[in-house]
C-alpha positions as CSV (number, residue, x, y, z in Angstrom):
1,M,29.2,-57.1,12.4
2,T,28.3,-59.2,9.8
3,M,24.1,-59.4,9.2
4,L,25.0,-63.3,10.7
5,D,26.6,-62.1,13.7
6,V,23.4,-59.2,14.2
7,L,20.4,-62.6,14.0
8,H,23.2,-64.9,16.2
9,H,23.3,-62.6,19.2
10,E,20.4,-61.0,19.3
11,S,18.2,-63.6,20.9
12,R,20.9,-63.3,23.8
13,L,19.7,-59.6,23.9
14,N,17.2,-60.2,23.7
15,M,16.6,-62.3,27.1
16,N,17.2,-58.9,29.1
17,T,18.2,-61.1,32.1
18,H,22.3,-60.4,31.9
19,M,23.2,-58.3,29.7
20,D,26.3,-59.7,27.2
21,R,28.8,-57.3,27.5
22,D,30.0,-58.9,24.0
23,V,26.7,-59.2,22.0
24,C,26.0,-55.2,23.8
25,D,29.5,-53.8,22.3
26,R,28.9,-55.7,18.7
27,A,25.6,-53.8,18.6
28,R,27.4,-50.6,19.8
29,L,29.8,-50.5,17.4
30,A,27.3,-51.3,14.4
31,R,24.7,-48.3,15.2
32,D,22.2,-50.5,13.9
33,P,18.8,-49.4,14.2
34,R,17.1,-52.7,15.0
35,F,19.3,-52.7,18.3
36,D,17.6,-49.1,19.5
37,G,15.9,-49.0,22.6
38,L,17.0,-53.1,23.4
39,F,19.9,-51.5,25.8
40,F,21.4,-48.2,26.6
41,I,24.9,-47.5,26.8
42,G,26.1,-45.6,30.5
43,V,29.6,-43.6,30.2
44,K,31.0,-43.2,33.1
45,T,33.3,-40.5,32.7
46,T,30.5,-38.1,31.3
47,G,27.9,-39.3,33.7
48,I,25.4,-39.9,30.6
49,Y,23.4,-42.6,28.9
50,C,22.9,-43.1,25.3
51,R,21.2,-45.0,22.6
52,P,23.3,-47.6,20.4
53,I,22.6,-45.7,17.6
54,C,24.6,-42.4,19.2
55,P,26.2,-40.6,16.7
56,A,28.8,-39.2,18.9
57,P,32.4,-41.1,18.8
58,S,32.4,-44.1,20.8
59,P,33.6,-43.9,24.4
60,R,36.6,-45.7,26.1
61,P,35.7,-49.7,26.2
62,E,36.3,-49.9,29.9
63,N,34.2,-46.4,31.0
64,I,31.4,-47.9,29.9
65,V,28.6,-50.3,31.4
66,Y,25.4,-51.2,30.0
67,Y,21.4,-50.8,31.1
68,P,18.7,-53.0,29.9
69,S,16.5,-49.9,29.8
70,A,16.3,-46.3,30.4
71,A,15.0,-46.3,33.6
72,A,18.3,-48.5,35.1
73,A,20.5,-45.7,33.7
74,A,18.7,-43.2,35.0
75,A,18.3,-45.2,38.8
76,A,22.4,-45.3,38.2
77,G,22.4,-41.7,38.3
78,L,22.4,-40.9,34.7
79,R,21.6,-38.3,32.6
80,P,20.3,-38.6,29.2
81,C,22.1,-37.7,26.2
82,L,20.6,-34.6,25.0
83,R,22.5,-35.6,21.2
84,C,20.7,-38.4,20.7
85,R,17.8,-38.5,22.9
86,P,16.5,-41.5,24.6
87,E,13.9,-40.5,25.7
88,T,12.6,-41.2,21.6
89,A,13.8,-44.6,21.5
90,P,11.5,-47.1,20.8
91,G,10.1,-48.6,23.9
92,T,11.7,-51.5,25.6
93,P,9.4,-54.4,24.7
94,A,10.1,-56.5,27.9
95,W,7.6,-59.1,26.4
96,N,10.3,-60.6,24.1
97,G,9.1,-64.0,25.2
98,T,10.9,-63.3,28.7
99,S,7.9,-61.9,31.1
100,A,4.3,-61.7,30.2
101,T,3.6,-59.9,33.8
102,V,6.4,-57.2,33.0
103,S,4.6,-57.0,29.4
104,R,1.0,-56.3,31.0
105,A,2.5,-54.5,34.0
106,L,4.4,-51.6,31.4
107,H,1.1,-51.7,29.7
108,L,-1.2,-50.3,32.3
109,I,2.1,-48.1,34.2
110,R,2.0,-46.1,30.9
111,Q,-1.7,-46.4,31.2
112,G,-1.3,-44.2,34.4
113,A,-1.7,-47.6,36.9
114,L,0.8,-45.7,39.4
115,D,-0.3,-42.4,38.6
116,G,-2.7,-42.9,42.0
117,G,-1.7,-46.3,42.8
118,S,0.6,-48.5,44.8
119,V,2.9,-50.8,43.1
120,D,0.9,-53.4,46.0
121,D,-2.4,-52.5,43.8
122,L,-0.5,-53.2,40.4
123,A,0.4,-56.2,41.6
124,A,-2.8,-57.4,42.6
125,R,-4.1,-56.3,39.5
126,L,-1.8,-58.9,37.6
127,G,-2.4,-61.1,39.9
128,V,1.1,-61.6,41.4
129,G,2.8,-60.1,44.7
130,A,3.8,-56.9,44.9
131,R,7.7,-58.4,46.0
132,H,7.4,-60.7,42.6
133,L,6.4,-57.8,40.4
134,R,9.7,-55.8,42.2
135,R,11.8,-58.9,41.8
136,L,10.7,-59.1,38.1
137,F,11.7,-55.5,37.0
138,R,14.9,-55.6,38.6
139,Q,15.6,-59.3,36.4
140,H,13.7,-57.7,32.8
141,I,14.3,-53.7,33.7
142,G,16.6,-53.1,35.7
143,A,14.3,-50.5,37.7
144,T,11.7,-50.9,40.4
145,P,7.9,-49.9,38.5
146,K,8.0,-46.9,40.5
147,A,11.4,-45.6,39.6
148,L,10.5,-46.9,35.9
149,A,7.0,-44.8,35.7
150,D,8.8,-42.3,37.4
151,H,10.8,-42.1,34.8
152,Q,8.8,-42.6,32.0
153,R,7.2,-39.8,33.4
154,L,10.1,-36.9,33.0
155,L,11.3,-38.6,29.6
156,F,7.9,-37.8,28.3
157,A,8.1,-34.0,29.6
158,K,11.3,-33.6,27.9
159,R,9.8,-34.9,24.4
160,L,7.4,-32.4,24.9
161,V,9.1,-29.5,25.9
162,V,11.9,-30.0,23.2
163,E,9.4,-31.3,20.4
164,T,6.1,-28.7,21.1
165,D,5.2,-24.9,21.7
166,M,3.7,-25.7,24.6
167,P,3.4,-23.8,27.6
168,I,6.0,-25.4,30.3
169,T,3.3,-25.9,32.9
170,Q,1.0,-27.1,30.3
171,A,4.2,-30.1,29.5
172,A,4.3,-30.8,32.7
173,L,1.1,-31.7,33.6
174,A,0.5,-33.4,29.9
175,A,2.9,-35.9,31.2
176,G,1.4,-36.5,35.1
177,Y,3.0,-33.9,37.2
178,G,0.5,-32.4,39.9
179,S,3.0,-29.2,40.3
180,L,5.0,-27.4,38.7
181,R,7.8,-27.0,41.6
182,R,7.5,-30.8,41.4
183,F,8.5,-31.3,38.0
184,N,11.2,-28.5,37.8
185,A,13.1,-30.4,40.8
186,A,12.8,-33.4,38.4
187,F,14.0,-32.2,35.3
188,R,16.9,-30.6,37.1
189,K,18.0,-33.1,38.7
190,H,17.8,-35.9,35.7
191,V,18.5,-33.7,33.0
192,D,20.8,-31.2,34.7
193,R,19.1,-28.3,32.9
194,T,15.5,-26.7,34.0
195,P,13.0,-27.0,31.1
196,S,12.7,-23.3,29.9
197,Q,17.1,-23.9,29.4
198,L,16.8,-26.8,27.1
199,R,13.9,-25.0,25.3
200,R,15.7,-22.6,24.4
201,S,18.9,-24.4,23.2
202,R,16.5,-26.6,20.7
203,P,17.3,-25.9,17.2
204,Q,15.0,-23.8,15.6
205,A,11.5,-22.6,17.5
206,R,8.6,-24.0,16.2
207,P,5.6,-22.4,15.2
208,R,2.4,-21.7,17.9
209,S,-0.7,-23.2,16.8
210,D,-3.7,-20.9,17.2
211,S,-6.2,-22.5,19.2
212,G,-7.2,-25.2,21.4
213,F,-4.0,-27.6,21.9
214,R,-2.6,-29.0,19.5
215,C,1.0,-31.4,18.8
216,T,3.0,-32.8,16.5
217,L,5.3,-36.1,18.0
218,T,7.7,-38.6,16.4
219,L,7.2,-42.3,17.4
220,P,10.1,-44.5,16.3
221,Y,10.4,-47.7,15.9
222,R,12.6,-50.7,14.8
223,P,12.8,-51.5,10.9
224,P,11.8,-52.9,9.1
225,Y,8.3,-51.4,9.4
226,D,5.7,-52.1,6.2
227,W,3.8,-48.4,6.3
228,D,2.1,-49.0,3.0
229,R,0.7,-52.3,4.0
230,M,-0.5,-51.3,7.7
231,L,-2.0,-47.9,6.4
232,T,-4.3,-50.5,3.4
233,F,-5.3,-52.7,6.4
234,F,-6.8,-49.8,8.2
235,Q,-7.9,-47.5,5.4
236,G,-10.2,-51.2,4.6
237,R,-11.5,-51.2,8.0
238,A,-12.0,-47.4,8.3
239,I,-15.6,-47.0,10.0
240,P,-17.6,-44.0,8.2
241,G,-17.3,-40.8,10.0
242,V,-14.8,-42.2,12.6
243,E,-11.8,-42.9,10.7
244,W,-10.7,-42.0,7.4
245,V,-7.5,-42.7,5.4
246,D,-6.0,-40.3,2.3
247,G,-2.8,-38.8,1.1
248,G,-0.9,-41.7,3.0
249,T,-2.6,-40.6,6.9
250,Y,-4.6,-42.3,8.8
251,H,-7.1,-40.0,11.0
252,R,-9.7,-40.7,13.3
253,T,-11.8,-39.0,16.3
254,I,-10.5,-40.0,19.7
255,R,-12.6,-40.2,22.8
256,L,-10.6,-40.3,26.6
257,S,-12.3,-39.7,29.6
258,T,-11.4,-36.0,30.0
259,T,-11.1,-35.3,26.3
260,C,-12.3,-35.7,22.8
261,G,-10.5,-34.8,19.6
262,T,-8.8,-35.8,16.6
263,L,-5.4,-37.2,15.8
264,A,-4.0,-38.2,12.2
265,V,-0.6,-41.0,11.6
266,R,1.5,-40.3,9.0
267,H,5.1,-41.8,8.1
268,A,7.8,-39.1,9.0
269,P,9.5,-37.6,6.4
270,K,12.7,-38.9,7.2
271,G,13.6,-41.6,9.6
272,N,12.4,-44.8,11.1
273,A,9.4,-43.4,12.6
274,L,6.0,-42.4,12.4
275,E,4.5,-39.1,12.8
276,L,1.1,-37.8,14.9
277,E,-0.4,-35.3,14.9
278,V,-3.1,-34.9,18.4
279,S,-5.6,-32.5,18.7
280,M,-7.8,-32.7,21.6
281,T,-9.4,-30.6,24.1
282,D,-7.6,-30.9,27.4
283,S,-3.7,-32.1,27.0
284,R,-3.4,-34.0,30.4
285,E,-4.3,-37.3,29.2
286,L,-1.8,-36.8,25.9
287,M,0.6,-39.5,27.8
288,A,-2.2,-42.5,27.3
289,V,-2.8,-41.2,23.7
290,V,0.3,-41.7,22.8
291,D,0.7,-45.2,24.3
292,R,-2.6,-46.1,21.9
293,V,-1.0,-44.6,19.4
294,R,2.1,-46.9,19.8
295,R,-0.1,-49.8,20.4
296,M,-2.6,-49.5,17.3
297,F,0.6,-48.8,14.9
298,D,2.6,-51.6,17.1
299,L,5.7,-49.6,17.0
300,D,7.7,-51.5,20.1
301,A,7.8,-54.5,18.6
302,N,11.5,-55.9,17.5
303,P,10.6,-57.9,14.8
304,R,14.3,-59.9,14.8
305,A,13.5,-61.8,17.7
306,I,9.8,-62.3,16.4
307,H,11.3,-63.7,12.8
308,Q,14.1,-65.4,14.2
309,T,11.1,-67.7,15.8
310,L,8.9,-68.2,12.9
311,N,11.7,-68.5,10.2
312,R,11.5,-71.8,12.0
313,D,8.3,-72.7,9.7
314,P,9.5,-73.2,6.0
315,L,6.1,-71.5,4.8
316,L,6.7,-68.9,7.1
317,A,10.2,-68.2,6.2
318,E,9.3,-67.8,3.0
319,R,6.3,-65.1,3.9
320,I,9.0,-63.3,5.9
321,R,11.2,-62.9,3.4
322,K,8.6,-61.6,1.0
323,S,6.9,-59.0,3.2
324,P,9.5,-58.6,6.2
325,G,8.2,-55.4,7.8
326,L,4.6,-56.4,8.8
327,R,3.1,-55.9,12.1
328,L,0.4,-56.7,14.8
329,P,-2.1,-54.2,13.4
330,G,-3.9,-52.7,17.0
331,S,-6.8,-50.4,17.7
332,W,-7.5,-47.3,19.5
333,D,-9.7,-48.8,21.8
334,P,-10.7,-52.4,23.0
335,F,-14.6,-51.9,23.0
336,E,-14.7,-50.8,19.7
337,T,-12.3,-53.7,18.4
338,A,-14.8,-56.0,20.1
339,V,-17.6,-54.3,18.4
340,R,-16.1,-54.4,15.2
341,A,-15.7,-58.7,15.6
342,V,-19.0,-59.5,16.8
343,V,-20.5,-57.9,13.5
344,G,-18.0,-58.9,11.6
345,Q,-19.1,-62.9,12.1
346,Q,-19.9,-64.8,8.7
347,I,-20.0,-61.2,7.1
348,S,-17.6,-59.4,5.0
349,V,-15.3,-56.7,5.4
350,K,-16.9,-53.8,3.9
351,G,-20.1,-55.1,4.8
352,A,-19.1,-54.8,8.6
353,V,-17.5,-51.5,7.9
354,T,-20.8,-50.3,6.8
355,L,-22.7,-51.7,9.7
356,L,-20.5,-49.7,11.9
357,G,-20.7,-46.8,10.3
358,H,-24.6,-47.4,11.5
359,I,-23.9,-48.1,15.0
360,A,-21.7,-45.1,14.9
361,R,-24.3,-42.5,14.2
362,T,-27.1,-45.0,15.8
363,A,-25.2,-44.9,19.5
364,G,-22.3,-42.4,19.3
365,V,-21.8,-38.9,19.7
366,P,-21.9,-36.1,17.1
367,Y,-18.4,-35.1,16.5
368,G,-17.6,-31.3,14.9
369,G,-14.4,-30.4,16.3
370,N,-12.4,-29.9,14.2
371,G,-14.7,-29.0,10.4
372,N,-13.6,-32.3,8.6
373,P,-16.4,-33.5,7.1
374,H,-14.6,-36.6,6.5
375,L,-14.6,-37.0,11.1
376,T,-18.3,-36.1,12.2
377,W,-19.0,-39.2,14.8
378,L,-16.8,-40.7,18.1
379,F,-17.4,-44.5,18.5
380,P,-19.8,-45.1,20.7
381,E,-18.3,-46.0,24.7
382,A,-20.2,-49.2,26.4
383,G,-22.5,-47.5,28.4
384,D,-23.8,-45.7,25.0
385,M,-24.2,-49.2,23.7
386,A,-25.8,-50.5,25.8
387,A,-28.4,-48.0,26.1
388,A,-28.7,-47.5,22.0
389,D,-31.9,-48.7,20.2
390,M,-30.4,-50.9,17.2
391,A,-33.9,-52.1,15.8
392,G,-32.9,-49.9,12.9
393,I,-29.3,-51.9,12.0
394,G,-29.8,-54.1,9.9
395,M,-28.3,-57.6,11.9
396,P,-29.8,-60.5,13.1
397,Q,-31.5,-60.6,16.8
398,K,-29.1,-62.6,18.2
399,R,-25.9,-60.2,17.0
400,K,-27.4,-57.4,18.5
401,E,-28.0,-59.0,21.1
402,T,-24.6,-60.3,22.1
403,L,-23.6,-56.6,21.5
404,R,-26.0,-55.4,24.2
405,Q,-24.2,-58.4,26.2
406,L,-20.9,-57.1,25.5
407,A,-21.5,-54.0,26.5
408,R,-23.2,-54.5,29.8
409,H,-20.1,-56.8,30.8
410,V,-17.8,-53.8,30.2
411,V,-20.2,-51.6,31.9
412,S,-20.3,-53.7,34.7
413,G,-16.3,-54.6,34.9
414,S,-16.3,-58.3,34.7
415,L,-14.9,-58.1,31.2
416,P,-11.6,-56.1,31.6
417,F,-9.8,-54.7,28.3
418,D,-6.3,-54.0,30.1
419,S,-4.7,-58.0,29.7
420,A,-3.7,-57.5,33.5
421,G,-5.1,-61.5,33.9
422,G,-3.5,-62.9,31.1
423,L,-4.6,-64.6,27.5
424,S,-6.7,-67.5,28.9
425,R,-8.3,-65.8,31.6
426,F,-9.2,-63.1,28.6
427,V,-10.5,-65.1,26.3
428,V,-12.3,-67.5,29.6
429,T,-14.2,-64.7,30.6
430,M,-15.1,-62.9,27.0
431,T,-16.0,-66.5,25.5
432,A,-18.6,-66.8,28.6
433,I,-20.5,-64.0,26.8
434,P,-23.5,-65.8,24.3
435,G,-22.8,-65.6,20.7
436,I,-19.1,-64.8,21.5
437,G,-16.1,-67.9,20.5
438,A,-12.5,-68.7,20.5
439,W,-12.0,-66.9,17.4
440,T,-13.4,-63.5,18.3
441,A,-11.9,-63.6,21.8
442,N,-8.3,-64.4,20.4
443,Y,-8.9,-61.4,17.1
444,V,-10.1,-59.0,20.2
445,A,-6.7,-60.1,22.2
446,M,-4.3,-59.8,19.4
447,R,-5.6,-56.5,18.1
448,A,-7.1,-54.9,21.2
449,L,-5.1,-56.3,24.1
450,G,-1.6,-56.6,21.4
451,E,-1.1,-60.3,23.0
452,P,1.5,-61.7,21.2
453,D,0.5,-65.0,21.2
454,A,-2.8,-64.5,20.5
455,F,-4.5,-66.8,17.8
456,P,-7.4,-67.8,16.4
457,A,-6.7,-71.2,15.0
458,S,-10.3,-72.1,13.5
459,D,-10.2,-69.1,11.5
460,L,-10.7,-70.0,7.6
461,G,-8.3,-67.4,6.3
462,I,-5.6,-69.7,8.3
463,M,-6.2,-72.7,7.4
464,K,-6.2,-72.1,3.9
465,A,-2.6,-70.5,3.8
466,L,-1.4,-73.7,5.4
467,Q,-3.4,-76.0,3.3
468,E,-1.2,-78.3,1.7
469,G,-2.8,-79.4,-2.0
470,D,-6.6,-80.4,-1.1
471,T,-6.2,-81.7,2.3
472,R,-7.4,-78.2,4.5
473,P,-5.9,-79.1,8.3
474,T,-8.1,-79.5,11.0
475,V,-8.3,-76.6,13.9
476,K,-6.3,-79.6,16.2
477,Q,-3.8,-79.8,13.2
478,V,-3.0,-76.1,13.2
479,T,-2.9,-75.6,17.1
480,S,-0.3,-78.2,17.2
481,R,1.4,-76.7,14.3
482,A,1.4,-73.1,15.9
483,E,2.8,-74.6,19.0
484,A,6.4,-74.0,17.2
485,W,5.6,-70.2,16.6
486,R,5.2,-69.1,20.6
487,P,5.4,-66.5,21.5
488,W,4.7,-65.1,18.1
489,R,1.5,-66.7,17.3
490,A,-0.6,-63.6,16.4
491,Y,2.1,-62.1,14.3
492,A,1.7,-65.7,12.8
493,A,-1.5,-65.0,11.9
494,V,-0.8,-61.8,10.4
495,Y,1.6,-63.3,8.0
496,L,-0.9,-66.0,6.8
497,W,-3.6,-63.6,6.5
498,Q,-1.4,-61.7,4.1
499,A,-0.6,-65.1,2.5
500,Q,-4.6,-64.6,1.4
501,G,-3.8,-61.7,-0.7
C-alpha cells in the first residue's frame, strides 16, 4: 500500500458510516499505525477481534469482518485479542468530521455519564432525543451508548489487570464496577479468562509500590506526534507550584471530587505512546484521570484526516510539511483554563504565568503529598476563587471582577464545561460574562473542551501569520478564509501560531 493509497482512501474510512472493505483490507495488510483504532478486525473462526496492526498471521479474507469500534466487535460476541490488546489502541475519533454529537457523548460517557445515569439523561444533556442518539451511535460506533460504556469499562479494567500491580478488587472499583462479582462475570464472558488467570499469564511481575495508590499506564497515539513541541508549550505556561516540566517530563498536581495527587507524563521509551504515572489518594477516579490526560495531550486525534483538509490551503500545507506532528494542546481542568485565558488578556505569557502562580497561592489549597518542592499547590476550584480575596494580586480591578463572575457562573452551573450544548452555545454563554469576548471563549473551547472547530479569528498571531506583505487581513477576511478549514479550524490555529515561532 503506497502513501498515495493511504491518503486517497483514508477519508472514505474516516466517515465510519459504512465500512469500506477494500479500504480496510489495504490498511490491514499495511499494518500502518496511522489506522490504529479507526477500525477493528473480527475473525469468525477464532471468535476474537484485533487491531489493524496486530502482528499475528493474517486470517483468510473470507473469515474477516470489520467493525468501526471495539464495542461493536464485542457486541457481535467477539473477544479481544490477547496479543495486540485492542484496549491499548488510540481512542475512536468519532468526531472526524462526521458527528459532533457523538464526540460530545463519548466524552461524557468517559467521564461517567452512564455510571449513574440513563441514556435518556445523556441525550437530554446533549439536546437530542434518546432514539436519535442511539441511531447516531449505531451509525458511527456500531454499538449503543450503554454497550459502549460497558465495554469501555471492561477494557479499562483489563489494562489495569495487565499493566499494574493493583489488587483485582481495586482494579474493579477503579474501572467503575460496583461489585467484584459483576466484574468477574463480565471479564470471564468477554475475555474468556478470569482476571487472576490473565494477570498470571503476563510476561513479568510488576513491582508493588511502597505506599498509597500509584500506577503507570501507556497511552497510545496515532503518529506523527511532536512530543518536544507539545512539552515546550506546557513548559512555557507551567503555573509555579502547580506544574513543572523537567527532563522531558510534564508534572502537575491534580484534584478531583474524591481524590488529589500528582501525575507525570513523558514519552514512552518505545512505540507511539506516552507514559502516564499517577499517584492519588483514591483510585476510583483513575478512569477520569486517564481521559483527561488523553484530551490534554490530544492523543485520540487522527492527524491524516486533519491534514487532508488543511493541506488544501497552501500556507497550511507548508506548515504541515515542516511540522507534521503538531496537536491541539488541551488542559487538565476547564475552569483553570478559563482563568488562564482571562488573566492572559493583553499581557505576555510570562506575565500571565506569574499572576497565575499568585492566584494559586492566594485561592488554592496547599499540597505536600509527594514531597516535591516544585508541586506545592492545588489550583483553586471555582468555589475557592469565588470566595477568595484577590486584593493583593496585581491585576486591573475589572479583570478581578471578571474572574469572580466567571467563578460564580461555574459554581451556579450556568456555565457548564462539558461541551454538551455545542460550540456555538458555549461561546454565547461565556461571552455573556462581562469582560469575556469571543477570543477568550473560543480559546477556552479549543483547549478546555477539545472543540476541533473552535477558532479565535481576532487573534493577532493568526492575523500576522496570514498577512501578505504589508496588508494584514481583517477579522471578517480571516473568518471567511477559515471556512475551508472546517471542521479543523482549531488545528489550523495551532499551525498558524507555530508559524509565529
